[in-house]
Residue, then its C-alpha position, 0 to 999 in steps of 0.5 A: a328516593c329509595a331512602f325516602a320510600g323506605l322511612w314511609n315504608c316503616v310508618t306502619i304496624n305491619p312487620l313486613n312493610i317495616a322490615a321492607g322499609v329498613w332493607m331498602m333504607l340500608n339499599a339506599f346507604i350501600l348505594f351512596l357508598c359505592e356510587a357516591p362516596f362524596c356523599c359520605q365523607f364523615i364515614e372513614f370506610a366510604n373510600a375503602v368501600s367504594a374502591r372494592a365496588d369498583r373493582l366489581r366487574a359490571w355484571q357482578k354489579a348488576a347482579f348485586y343491585c337487582g338483587m338488592a332491589v327485588f328482595p324489599v318487593t318480595l317482602s312488601l308488594t306495594l307501590t311504595t317498595l316498587f317506585g322506591n327500588a325503582i331506581a336501584f334496580a334501573t341501576g343494576v339493569l344499566y351495568g347489566l347493559s354495560a356488561l353486554g358490551k357495544k352493540g355491533d353495526a349492521i354491515s359487519y352482521a350482514r357480511i357474517h351472515q353472507q359468509q355463512k351462507q356461502m359456506d353452507e352453499e358450498k357445503l351443500t354443493g359438495t355433498l350433492e357432487g359426492q353422491a353423483 
């Protein structure tokens, strides 16, 4: 979607639209190299790029993908750039959510809250007894 929208964005005379379209096609190529290197078997360095991208942490991938997707939108704010970069941005968001980790269950949060409340009450009663 990013590559097709970038190509469509290049069919204009506005230089900012052309720059955003070229950037979007470059984004699509980088995403293919990092996420689906089997689609780029004809490129010799595709496996090396993919291996290097796999060594990055999830939050680093999230920042990279979201940053890549936001730049063309800042160059040329059109529906084509918004929809074309939506998938790249969503990939970054998913990596960001995976960096946050697994969601905890409600029972453990309730226990922690109850223990914290008991400790606060004990501190409060200790200070009241010290004043009396």
